[in-house]
VOBA-1610 file (N, C-alpha, C; in pm, whole numbers, padded with zeros to 5 digits, always signed):
BEGIN
Met-07564-19268-07131Met-07589-19207-06989Met-07672-19244-06919Asp-07631-19271-06777Asp-07744-19317-06677Asp-07849-19229-06615Arg-07958-19257-06601Arg-08079-19176-06546Arg-07975-19058-06465Lys-07902-19085-06384Lys-07855-18976-06250Lys-07788-18896-06320Ala-07701-18918-06436Ala-07624-18854-06511Ala-07722-18744-06572Val-07822-18775-06656Val-07921-18706-06739Val-07951-18636-06649Ser-07997-18670-06501Ser-08087-18559-06432Ser-07969-18474-06375Phe-07869-18468-06352Phe-07752-18357-06317Phe-07748-18293-06427Phe-07743-18354-06578Phe-07713-18265-06663Phe-07836-18165-06684Ser-07974-18214-06642Ser-08094-18122-06682Ser-08077-18014-06582Val-08062-18023-06487Val-08051-17947-06389Val-07938-17816-06385Gly-07823-17888-06449Gly-07726-17764-06486Gly-07775-17706-06594Leu-07802-17777-06693Leu-07855-17677-06793Leu-07981-17597-06776Ala-08061-17645-06683Ala-08168-17538-06639Ala-08104-17416-06532Val-08031-17406-06484Val-07957-17314-06395Val-07868-17247-06519Gly-07822-17273-06581Gly-07761-17214-06692Gly-07853-17122-06774Val-07934-17165-06832Val-08047-17088-06907Val-08114-16991-06804Leu-08143-17032-06679Leu-08187-16906-06584Leu-08118-16792-06583Ala-07980-16833-06533Ala-07881-16723-06521Ala-07872-16662-06620Thr-07884-16693-06746Thr-07846-16601-06867Thr-07995-16515-06889Val-08126-16585-06891Val-08213-16517-06878Val-08230-16389-06767Met-08182-16407-06661Met-08157-16287-06533Met-08080-16185-06575Phe-07959-16223-06656Phe-07862-16151-06692Phe-07905-16073-06800Phe-07970-16096-06889Phe-07993-16033-07020Phe-08137-15947-06955Ser-08203-15998-06878Ser-08327-15926-06840Ser-08281-15781-06748Trp-08159-15800-06679Trp-08096-15701-06604Trp-08032-15580-06708Leu-07967-15628-06790Leu-07902-15545-06918Leu-08007-15480-06982Gly-08135-15551-07001Gly-08233-15488-07052Gly-08276-15382-07002Asn-08322-15401-06859Asn-08371-15289-06769Asn-08293-15162-06768Ser-08140-15191-06753Ser-08053-15101-06734Ser-08040-14955-06869Ser-08132-15017-06991Ser-08121-14917-07074Ser-08257-14901-07128Gly-08346-14971-07055Gly-08484-14860-07094Gly-08570-14984-07149Lys-08538-15132-07165Lys-08605-15197-07255Lys-08734-15297-07170Thr-08799-15355-07195Thr-08925-15398-07137Thr-08841-15505-07029Asp-08924-15478-06905Asp-08922-15573-06793Asp-09015-15717-06855Ala-08930-15816-06856Ala-09005-15933-06922Ala-09142-15970-06839Pro-09106-15993-06684Pro-09205-16023-06620Pro-09352-15973-06596Ser-09339-15832-06614Ser-09433-15755-06568Ser-09490-15672-06699Gly-09412-15701-06818Gly-09467-15624-06958Gly-09425-15460-06910Gln-09379-15399-06836Gln-09395-15299-06805Gln-09219-15232-06857Lys-09236-15114-06918Lys-09125-15067-06983Lys-09067-14963-06880Val-08957-15014-06828Val-08868-14917-06756Val-08763-14821-06799Leu-08774-14710-06770Leu-08645-14596-06828Leu-08564-14564-06713Lys-08448-14531-06751Lys-08363-14498-06640Lys-08307-14344-06679Leu-08329-14240-06568Leu-08291-14123-06600Leu-08174-14082-06492Ala-08073-14019-06552Ala-07937-13977-06437Ala-07949-13832-06458His-07894-13794-06326His-07866-13637-06354His-07778-13598-06213Val-07717-13522-06174Val-07623-13471-06075Val-07650-13394-05980Leu-07789-13338-05992Leu-07836-13242-05870Leu-07892-13327-05755Asp-07899-13255-05663Asp-07937-13302-05501Asp-08080-13337-05548Gln-08129-13437-05447Gln-08277-13473-05466Gln-08383-13361-05404Ser-08327-13256-05316Ser-08413-13148-05279Ser-08407-13049-05400His-08336-13057-05500His-08344-12938-05634His-08463-12960-05686Pro-08536-12837-05701Pro-08653-12827-05806Pro-08650-12898-05900Val-08541-12901-05964Val-08530-12977-06129Val-08544-13119-06103His-08501-13179-05956His-08506-13313-05945His-08671-13326-05895Val-08723-13259-05838Val-08858-13269-05789Val-08955-13285-05948Ala-08918-13200-06055Ala-08970-13187-06151Ala-08966-13295-06229Met-08850-13391-06223Met-08833-13496-06295Met-08937-13581-06212Glu-08930-13585-06078Glu-09009-13685-06000Glu-09187-13673-06058Asn-09229-13536-06105Asn-09348-13500-06155Asn-09370-13574-06287Met-09254-13582-06352Met-09224-13601-06498Met-09275-13789-06477Ala-09242-13857-06384Ala-09228-13996-06353Ala-09400-13992-06308Glu-09443-13923-06227Glu-09565-13971-06178Glu-09699-13949-06296Gln-09631-13827-06404Gln-09758-13814-06526Gln-09721-13933-06616Leu-09620-13994-06630Leu-09560-14084-06720Leu-09661-14217-06660Asp-09641-14245-06536Asp-09719-14358-06482Asp-09880-14335-06521Asp-09916-14214-06486Asp-10071-14158-06512Asp-10103-14185-06651Ile-10031-14132-06751Ile-10060-14153-06871Ile-10064-14285-06933Ser-09955-14356-06918Ser-09948-14482-06956Ser-10029-14613-06903Gly-10075-14568-06797Gly-10176-14646-06706Gly-10078-14774-06664Gly-09944-14708-06607Gly-09876-14778-06525Gly-09790-14881-06624Leu-09805-14854-06776Leu-09718-14949-06858Leu-09563-14894-06867Met-09556-14770-06821Met-09437-14719-06848Met-09371-14644-06696Asn-09239-14710-06678Asn-09190-14653-06543Asn-09056-14562-06568Leu-09059-14466-06495Leu-08950-14373-06474Leu-08834-14390-06360Glu-08738-14437-06384Glu-08645-14473-06229Glu-08536-14338-06244Ile-08548-14257-06166Ile-08434-14161-06145Ile-08334-14190-06063Phe-08211-14154-06117Phe-08102-14157-06035Phe-08032-14017-06018Pro-08004-13974-05902Pro-07947-13805-05860Pro-07826-13847-05810Asn-07813-13732-05797Asn-07633-13722-05736Asn-07530-13769-05817Gly-07544-13787-05947Gly-07411-13828-06014Gly-07406-13979-06004Gln-07495-14037-05985Gln-07482-14205-05896Gln-07431-14270-06036Leu-07465-14205-06139Leu-07440-14296-06268Leu-07332-14226-06351Gly-07234-14141-06282Gly-07153-14063-06335Gly-07164-13905-06360Ser-07086-13825-06428Ser-07121-13682-06444Ser-07195-13681-06557Glu-07259-13546-06602Glu-07309-13517-06698Glu-07287-13567-06829Thr-07136-13532-06833Thr-07074-13603-06963Thr-07089-13739-06978Asp-07071-13811-06864Asp-07055-13950-06864Asp-07207-14006-06912Ser-07288-13957-06845Ser-07444-13970-06874Ser-07463-13943-07012Ile-07433-13830-07063Ile-07438-13826-07193Ile-07432-13934-07313Glu-07281-13975-07258Glu-07242-14050-07352Glu-07299-14215-07338Gln-07337-14230-07224Gln-07434-14367-07202Gln-07562-14364-07277Val-07642-14223-07272Val-07754-14196-07350Val-07731-14244-07508Gln-07621-14189-07549Gln-07574-14188-07688Gln-07567-14341-07717Arg-07502-14410-07646Arg-07467-14573-07684Arg-07612-14636-07661Gly-07734-14604-07583Gly-07830-14675-07559Gly-07813-14762-07426Val-07715-14722-07352Val-07697-14795-07233Val-07801-14737-07134Leu-07837-14590-07110Leu-07887-14535-07049Leu-08014-14454-07107Ala-08132-14481-07072Ala-08274-14420-07174Ala-08243-14276-07192Met-08239-14198-07068Met-08260-14049-07054Met-08156-14002-06966Val-08117-13869-06967Val-08051-13787-06862Val-08077-13632-06864Lys-08074-13586-06763Lys-08122-13435-06757Lys-07953-13368-06742Thr-07932-13265-06855Thr-07813-13203-06811Thr-07818-13058-06873Ser-07745-12973-06795Ser-07725-12845-06851Ser-07659-12853-06983Thr-07710-12748-07075Thr-07695-12756-07244Thr-07518-12711-07245Ala-07470-12658-07136Ala-07315-12637-07129Ala-07225-12759-07198Pro-07255-12868-07103Pro-07136-12975-07133Pro-07193-13041-07278Leu-07297-13004-07342Leu-07335-13026-07474Leu-07291-12967-07598Glu-07193-12892-07552Glu-07140-12827-07648Glu-07033-12920-07745Gly-06989-13007-07684Gly-06891-13094-07715Gly-06958-13195-07788Phe-07099-13173-07817Phe-07176-13300-07867Phe-07234-13222-07967Ile-07302-13113-07940Ile-07368-13041-08065Ile-07328-12902-08013Pro-07251-12853-08121Pro-07183-12718-08117Pro-07289-12599-08108Glu-07372-12633-08162Glu-07461-12483-08164Glu-07512-12472-08033Met-07510-12557-07901Met-07556-12554-07803Met-07456-12449-07723Ser-07356-12413-07811Ser-07275-12308-07730Ser-07320-12149-07734Leu-07487-12135-07805Leu-07515-12026-07786Leu-07574-12000-07667Phe-07653-12105-07590Phe-07686-12064-07479Phe-07594-11992-07354Gly-07464-12053-07367Gly-07337-11989-07271Gly-07305-11851-07295Leu-07350-11793-07418Leu-07317-11653-07447Leu-07362-11576-07341Pro-07283-11509-07292Pro-07306-11373-07188Pro-07407-11292-07247Tyr-07521-11269-07177Tyr-07619-11153-07226Tyr-07674-11182-07327Val-07697-11298-07396Val-07740-11311-07538Val-07904-11280-07500Phe-07973-11301-07377Phe-08100-11311-07369Phe-08140-11166-07298Arg-08213-11098-07320Arg-08271-10977-07277Arg-08287-10990-07108Asp-08411-11101-07084Asp-08445-11120-06957Asp-08538-11266-06989Ser-08600-11291-06886Ser-08658-11442-06869Ser-08777-11442-06955Glu-08844-11339-06993Glu-08958-11343-07099Glu-08874-11377-07212His-08785-11295-07297His-08714-11322-07377His-08652-11450-07421Tyr-08605-11515-07293Tyr-08552-11637-07297Tyr-08635-11737-07345Trp-08733-11768-07258Trp-08864-11840-07284Trp-08948-11846-07418Asn-08942-11714-07485Asn-08995-11687-07603Asn-08869-11769-07735Val-08756-11750-07677Val-08654-11827-07760Val-08687-11946-07761Leu-08667-12012-07658Leu-08650-12178-07600Leu-08807-12246-07669Leu-08891-12159-07696Leu-09041-12217-07708Leu-09081-12186-07886Gly-08995-12125-07931Gly-08984-12082-08052Gly-08885-12155-08144Asp-08891-12071-08290Asp-08813-12167-08385Asp-08686-12208-08345Val-08604-12107-08277Val-08475-12130-08256Val-08450-12245-08136Gly-08508-12257-08052Gly-08515-12343-07935Gly-08548-12469-08016Lys-08668-12470-08071Lys-08689-12617-08118Lys-08609-12659-08210Glu-08553-12578-08305Glu-08413-12655-08398Glu-08284-12710-08309Leu-08255-12622-08204Leu-08170-12672-08126Leu-08214-12779-08049Leu-08346-12805-08013Leu-08359-12947-07951Leu-08358-13069-08029Asp-08364-13035-08165Asp-08388-13140-08284Asp-08212-13201-08304Lys-08139-13084-08304Lys-07976-13077-08336Lys-07938-13235-08320Gly-07953-13271-08173Gly-07900-13404-08113Gly-07923-13537-08182Glu-08012-13525-08276Glu-08076-13642-08309Glu-07955-13734-08422Ala-07897-13625-08455Ala-07777-13660-08538Ala-07655-13741-08489Val-07652-13730-08366Val-07540-13800-08258Val-07610-13854-08159Gly-07740-13919-08197Gly-07787-14010-08098Gly-07878-13947-07980Leu-07884-13840-08011Leu-07951-13734-07884Leu-08063-13690-07891Lys-08202-13751-07864Lys-08306-13678-07872Lys-08332-13609-07790Gly-08384-13419-07811Gly-08427-13341-07700Gly-08572-13356-07716Leu-08595-13388-07547Leu-08739-13365-07533Leu-08782-13214-07481Val-08751-13162-07378Val-08806-13038-07339Val-08660-12977-07266Tyr-08721-12836-07281Tyr-08603-12743-07180Tyr-08657-12723-07034Tyr-08581-12723-06925Tyr-08645-12691-06790Tyr-08548-12519-06766Asp-08624-12452-06669Asp-08579-12339-06665Asp-08459-12375-06557Ser-08338-12312-06567Ser-08254-12295-06442Ser-08196-12174-06438Gly-08275-12077-06464Gly-08266-11913-06400Gly-08149-11843-06488Ser-08092-11782-06401Ser-07994-11680-06461Ser-07852-11732-06366Arg-07753-11731-06419Arg-07622-11768-06321Arg-07568-11650-06321Ser-07490-11632-06186Ser-07434-11522-06133Ser-07289-11578-06050Phe-07222-11457-06009Phe-07075-11511-05962Phe-07130-11531-05796Tyr-07064-11614-05728Tyr-07077-11635-05585Tyr-06907-11662-05540Thr-06850-11611-05404Thr-06710-11596-05412Thr-06697-11627-05242Ile-06569-11632-05235Ile-06552-11664-05072Ile-06521-11542-04996Asn-06407-11457-05043Asn-06339-11382-04950Asn-06390-11236-04974Ser-06443-11207-05119Ser-06463-11067-05151Ser-06571-11075-05287Pro-06650-10970-05283Pro-06769-10967-05375Pro-06716-10937-05510Val-06792-10971-05624Val-06750-10929-05763Val-06864-10834-05811Leu-06814-10709-05801Leu-06907-10584-05842Leu-06871-10533-05960His-06761-10555-06017His-06732-10528-06141His-06607-10629-06196Pro-06605-10631-06351Pro-06511-10736-06381Pro-06395-10711-06329Asp-06343-10622-06308Asp-06219-10594-06232Asp-06194-10675-06132Asp-06271-10707-06043Asp-06301-10758-05923Asp-06246-10935-05956Leu-06269-10969-06087Leu-06242-11128-06105Leu-06088-11152-06131Lys-06007-11058-06136Lys-05858-11065-06163Lys-05770-11133-06070Asn-05700-11228-06119Asn-05650-11323-06012Asn-05714-11438-05960Lys-05878-11422-05979Lys-05955-11502-05920Lys-05965-11646-05971Lys-05976-11745-05924Lys-06003-11889-05993Lys-06142-11899-05972Ile-06220-11909-06067Ile-06378-11943-06087Ile-06395-12060-06148Arg-06465-12129-06064Arg-06520-12283-06107Arg-06609-12280-06229Val-06605-12331-06340Val-06694-12321-06461Val-06717-12468-06497Met-06818-12505-06587Met-06894-12610-06621Met-06788-12633-06754Arg-06743-12769-06798Arg-06655-12813-06885Arg-06731-12758-07027Ser-06706-12624-07053Ser-06786-12569-07146Ser-06702-12442-07225Lys-06662-12459-07352Lys-06537-12381-07390Lys-06588-12232-07392Thr-06749-12226-07405Thr-06786-12084-07389Thr-06795-12008-07260Ser-06804-12112-07160Ser-06805-12059-07030Ser-06631-12014-06981Ile-06537-12098-07032Ile-06417-12061-07012Ile-06374-11936-07095Glu-06441-11929-07174Glu-06390-11823-07273Glu-06466-11693-07195Met-06571-11691-07162Met-06660-11593-07071Met-06581-11579-06953Ile-06508-11613-06877Ile-06423-11600-06760Ile-06297-11531-06796Ser-06272-11594-06892Ser-06113-11515-06950Ser-06142-11385-07021Gln-06242-11370-07067Gln-06274-11228-07136Gln-06299-11111-07023Met-06360-11177-06890Met-06395-11107-06796Met-06287-11060-06700Gly-06196-11150-06741Gly-06056-11104-06633Gly-06015-11222-06522Gly-06076-11339-06543Gly-06098-11433-06414Gly-06028-11516-06481Ser-05993-11646-06375Ser-05908-11758-06414Ser-06022-11884-06445Pro-06078-11960-06506Pro-06144-12039-06548Pro-06095-12162-06508Thr-06168-12226-06408Thr-06129-12353-06360Thr-06238-12485-06369Pro-06240-12545-06460Pro-06334-12656-06468Pro-06322-12751-06400Ile-06413-12766-06294Ile-06435-12901-06186Ile-06578-12933-06184Pro-06609-13049-06185Pro-06729-13106-06156Pro-06808-13052-06018Phe-06947-13039-06074Phe-07010-12985-05964Phe-07022-13063-05841Gly-07002-13182-05836Gly-07026-13257-05713Gly-06876-13231-05650Glu-06786-13180-05686Glu-06675-13205-05644Glu-06621-13043-05601Leu-06758-12935-05611Leu-06731-12789-05574Leu-06719-12762-05476Tyr-06832-12820-05358Tyr-06797-12767-05224Tyr-06658-12811-05161Thr-06587-12926-05182Thr-06474-12933-05123Thr-06368-12834-05171Ala-06379-12801-05309Ala-06302-12722-05352Ala-06291-12598-05308Leu-06401-12526-05290Leu-06458-12383-05245Leu-06402-12394-05114Gln-06404-12485-05021Gln-06381-12536-04886Gln-06223-12522-04847Gln-06173-12595-04947Gln-06014-12617-04963Gln-05941-12469-05034Gly-06009-12407-05071Gly-05963-12309-05133Gly-05877-12269-05275Met-05942-12435-05334Met-05873-12465-05473Met-05932-12351-05564Val-06041-12302-05543Val-06123-12205-05639Val-06170-12082-05538Asp-06162-11964-05608Asp-06200-11853-05520Asp-06375-11818-05552Gly-06442-11883-05617Gly-06552-11879-05642Gly-06617-11972-05755Ala-06750-11930-05763Ala-06809-12006-05888Ala-06908-11947-05942Glu-07003-11967-06017Glu-07126-11910-06064Glu-07261-11989-06112Asn-07351-11957-06036Asn-07489-12049-06041Asn-07620-11990-06006Asn-07701-12024-05986Asn-07837-11983-05971Asn-07872-12001-05818Pro-07939-11921-05770Pro-07973-11951-05616Pro-08036-12105-05604Pro-08107-12170-05650Pro-08151-12295-05624Pro-08042-12385-05605Ser-07938-12363-05701Ser-07835-12452-05700Ser-07719-12436-05570Ile-07700-12321-05563Ile-07615-12266-05444Ile-07687-12304-05282Asp-07786-12296-05292Asp-07885-12349-05184Asp-07892-12496-05160Thr-07913-12605-05252Thr-07946-12726-05230Thr-07794-12771-05209Ser-07715-12708-05278Ser-07539-12781-05260Ser-07493-12736-05152Arg-07567-12648-05067Arg-07522-12586-04954Arg-07355-12513-04944His-07327-12443-05088His-07231-12374-05091His-07209-12240-05027Tyr-07307-12224-04969Tyr-07343-12077-04898Tyr-07266-12097-04780Glu-07248-12214-04729Glu-07166-12267-04602Glu-07025-12158-04620Val-07006-12191-04759Val-06835-12146-04756Val-06828-11999-04814Ala-06925-11998-04908Ala-06912-11884-05041Ala-07017-11770-04980Lys-06954-11645-04906Lys-07047-11563-04821Lys-07090-11460-04922His-07038-11447-05065His-07061-11318-05118His-07120-11360-05272Tyr-07266-11301-05285Tyr-07329-11356-05403Tyr-07350-11221-05494Ser-07293-11209-05623Ser-07327-11079-05708Ser-07412-11113-05812Leu-07536-11062-05819Leu-07641-11093-05929Leu-07619-10979-06018Asp-07514-11065-06117Asp-07495-10992-06263Asp-07565-11071-06344Glu-07605-11181-06336Glu-07711-11239-06433Glu-07617-11267-06577His-07528-11316-06571His-07438-11293-06692His-07523-11403-06819Thr-07572-11517-06779Thr-07615-11622-06830Thr-07741-11694-06826Arg-07800-11702-06886Arg-07940-11811-06872Arg-07911-11931-06954Ile-07874-12039-06891Ile-07825-12164-06963Ile-07929-12291-06910Pro-08004-12301-07009Pro-08117-12410-07002Pro-08094-12520-06924Asp-08177-12614-06876Asp-08139-12761-06860Asp-08217-12823-06959Ile-08162-12955-07017Ile-08238-13039-07112Ile-08258-13189-07066Ile-08384-13241-07126Ile-08383-13373-07089Ile-08345-13426-07260Leu-08273-13525-07209Leu-08247-13570-07347Leu-08266-13710-07341Phe-08316-13777-07448Phe-08358-13904-07454Phe-08284-14002-07581Ser-08229-14121-07564Ser-08155-14216-07626Ser-08228-14222-07768Gln-08180-14175-07863Gln-08219-14207-08014Gln-08226-14331-08039Lys-08126-14419-07979Lys-08143-14584-08012Lys-08270-14633-07943Ile-08290-14608-07816Ile-08406-14630-07740Ile-08558-14586-07774Trp-08508-14457-07813Trp-08628-14401-07874Trp-08714-14472-07996Asp-08608-14505-08087Asp-08641-14563-08197Asp-08688-14713-08179Ser-08681-14786-08081Ser-08724-14897-07998Ser-08884-14879-07968Leu-08918-14773-07934Leu-09046-14755-07864Leu-09143-14759-07989Thr-09266-14794-07943Thr-09391-14784-08026Thr-09408-14600-08043Pro-09487-14585-08119Pro-09529-14455-08163Pro-09619-14396-08031Gln-09721-14527-07974Gln-09792-14472-07846Gln-09677-14425-07749Gln-09581-14527-07719Gln-09506-14498-07590Gln-09418-14378-07618Gln-09377-14339-07732Gln-09314-14213-07772Gln-09412-14106-07754Ala-09533-14098-07789Ala-09618-13995-07747Ala-09657-13995-07585Trp-09646-14073-07512Trp-09690-14083-07386Trp-09562-14024-07301Val-09446-14078-07362Val-09309-13998-07288Val-09329-13834-07324Gln-09322-13804-07429Gln-09333-13661-07508Gln-09422-13567-07382Glu-09550-13639-07363Glu-09659-13579-07301Glu-09630-13543-07152Ala-09568-13668-07092Ala-09521-13631-06950Ala-09410-13551-06946Ala-09336-13549-07030Ala-09216-13467-07025Ala-09265-13284-07047Asp-09372-13273-07142Asp-09437-13164-07169Asp-09483-13075-07053Arg-09561-13194-06985Arg-09680-13162-06872Arg-09535-13113-06764Ser-09452-13169-06754Ser-09361-13144-06637Ser-09280-13027-06649Val-09287-12951-06753Val-09241-12820-06802Val-09294-12738-06708Val-09464-12776-06732Val-09546-12625-06671Val-09520-12628-06525Phe-09506-12739-06463Phe-09491-12768-06293Phe-09352-12717-06255Gln-09240-12754-06365Gln-09101-12717-06325Gln-09077-12554-06314Arg-09152-12494-06399Arg-09147-12335-06442Arg-09201-12275-06316Lys-09317-12314-06277Lys-09368-12268-06199Lys-09322-12315-06042Leu-09258-12414-06020Leu-09180-12462-05884Leu-09028-12391-05892Trp-08976-12338-06012Trp-08842-12295-06025Trp-08857-12173-05956Asn-08963-12067-06005Asn-08977-11910-05950Asn-08994-11921-05836Glu-09056-12010-05758Glu-09105-12024-05623Glu-08985-12042-05545Lys-08903-12145-05604Lys-08798-12187-05518Lys-08655-12080-05553Thr-08668-12019-05661Thr-08545-11933-05662Thr-08563-11831-05566Gln-08674-11780-05521Gln-08730-11667-05441Gln-08704-11741-05277Glu-08738-11818-05256Glu-08713-11910-05139Glu-08520-11937-05113Ser-08470-11956-05216Ser-08329-11989-05195Ser-08259-11857-05190Leu-08302-11726-05248Leu-08229-11614-05228Leu-08273-11577-05072Asp-08357-11602-05014Asp-08415-11571-04898Asp-08328-11636-04767Leu-08327-11764-04813Leu-08227-11861-04733Leu-08092-11825-04714Leu-08036-11772-04821Leu-07900-11753-04848Leu-07855-11608-04765Lys-07965-11525-04765Lys-07968-11393-04664Lys-07992-11456-04551Ser-08049-11492-04500Ser-08061-11570-04349Ser-07933-11647-04300Glu-07872-11702-04381Glu-07745-11769-04347Glu-07629-11676-04365Gly-07648-11551-04384Gly-07524-11508-04370Gly-07472-11427-04505Val-07534-11490-04613Val-07468-11441-04758Val-07501-11284-04789Lys-07397-11193-04819Lys-07450-11076-04879Lys-07469-11090-05015Val-07593-11020-05048Val-07638-11027-05178Val-07602-10913-05251Tyr-07531-10882-05369Tyr-07522-10769-05458Tyr-07582-10751-05570Tyr-07604-10625-05627Tyr-07679-10597-05752Tyr-07582-10520-05828Pro-07471-10574-05893Pro-07402-10480-05935Pro-07436-10425-06075Glu-07383-10333-06143Glu-07399-10276-06282Glu-07377-10358-06385Lys-07438-10374-06462Lys-07415-10480-06571Lys-07332-10468-06679Gly-07340-10332-06707Gly-07292-10252-06836Gly-07137-10295-06839Pro-07055-10286-06737Pro-06895-10321-06756Pro-06898-10458-06796Phe-06968-10562-06761Phe-06948-10698-06772Phe-06998-10713-06931Arg-07091-10647-06969Arg-07143-10655-07095Arg-07054-10647-07190Glu-06959-10518-07162Glu-06851-10449-07225Glu-06756-10554-07260Lys-06701-10612-07128Lys-06604-10718-07125Lys-06596-10821-07234Val-06747-10866-07262Val-06741-10977-07346Val-06801-10987-07494Lys-06785-10844-07505Lys-06809-10789-07689Lys-06720-10853-07760Pro-06577-10904-07733Pro-06489-10961-07835Pro-06535-11135-07855Met-06621-11181-07765Met-06674-11300-07779Met-06764-11287-07918Tyr-06859-11201-07925Tyr-06962-11170-08022Tyr-06897-11147-08152Glu-06761-11061-08141Glu-06684-11022-08278Glu-06628-11145-08337Ala-06584-11200-08255Ala-06522-11339-08321Ala-06607-11437-08387Leu-06729-11434-08338Leu-06838-11523-08419Leu-06897-11444-08542Lys-06829-11363-08571Lys-06933-11312-08693Lys-06914-11386-08803Gly-06958-11432-08872Gly-06967-11509-09001Gly-06960-11663-08969Thr-06994-11707-08846Thr-07046-11842-08808Thr-07200-11855-08784Ala-07250-11983-08809Ala-07352-12025-08763Ala-07385-11982-08645Ile-07321-11960-08562Ile-07341-11940-08398Ile-07411-11809-08421Tyr-07312-11726-08521Tyr-07369-11573-08502Tyr-07521-11563-08541Asp-07521-11644-08652Asp-07641-11632-08733Asp-07789-11662-08647Tyr-07731-11747-08549Tyr-07856-11795-08398Tyr-07867-11687-08307Val-07743-11611-08319Val-07735-11480-08199Val-07833-11367-08298Gln-07804-11350-08407Gln-07891-11256-08466Gln-08040-11287-08475Arg-08073-11416-08463Arg-08214-11451-08481Arg-08282-11425-08352Val-08186-11492-08236Val-08226-11462-08106Val-08272-11297-08087Asp-08156-11220-08093Asp-08196-11074-08096Asp-08324-11046-08177Ala-08354-11107-08260Ala-08465-11056-08349Ala-08623-11087-08278Val-08605-11205-08196Val-08731-11248-08134Val-08754-11160-08032Lys-08929-11121-07990Lys-08981-11038-07916Lys-08967-11050-07766
//
């Protein structure tokens, strides 16, 4: 081989090696592995909420905390608005180790961790204080750990308040008002059963598609907390909000078990501490934003109602009867015993 041929061969080989290195560097960063040039660990977190949502703001706080605690050695990159897919899509990516973290409601987790259906049961919590005593107690911690068997490490719970009905044409003041109404629900068997028991027609639709569905009359209403109705601007098309507060379904931060196991004990401790600190920040912010959102809804012409909860509780009693003798019912009894 002459000198010119050797030169061309060497250049080609160098380009090929560089391209391969760049590809695997990109692949590693997407799943949370070390960024080789800087030595910084980059973790990617996905969620479906708007950037103005208090839960997104709390995750930004988590990113700041992680950067501070690790001395800049770990970085959290957040992808909001469903950029990386629906909650279910993101959960599956976390399972596979393609994505490091996801913020999701516990409702879609029922398909991965059946025990999470506890949170979707209507009126299982007496009030906000009872709810947090459960989440921070033995039951909450047990459920947080349940995902490890399926590749999902639970880090922390975030507050997502209570969910109530909001509708387009008329308010829901009694379960009878749900008759013949199509109500958007999350992809959760428990949520679907709850609406059916109350007399409505449950219609699973991704959150990102709900505004259009309401606007075009594909559904008559939905159910959610005030900040979510605010930041999604659903109040522009749904002008009746009935605070029956049927469920308190927490948000949860999940970490890929596969990627978690690849971290050093020190890195794991940094991530957990940053997540724990962000919970304190998020709970305070959530309370402030909830009142602010209710005030905004009213100023935008939304009529807010406070229906009697007794008839709603009565309608869903068969859900509890059907659970007797199951592991979920054991959890229900343990939750009821929490002060």
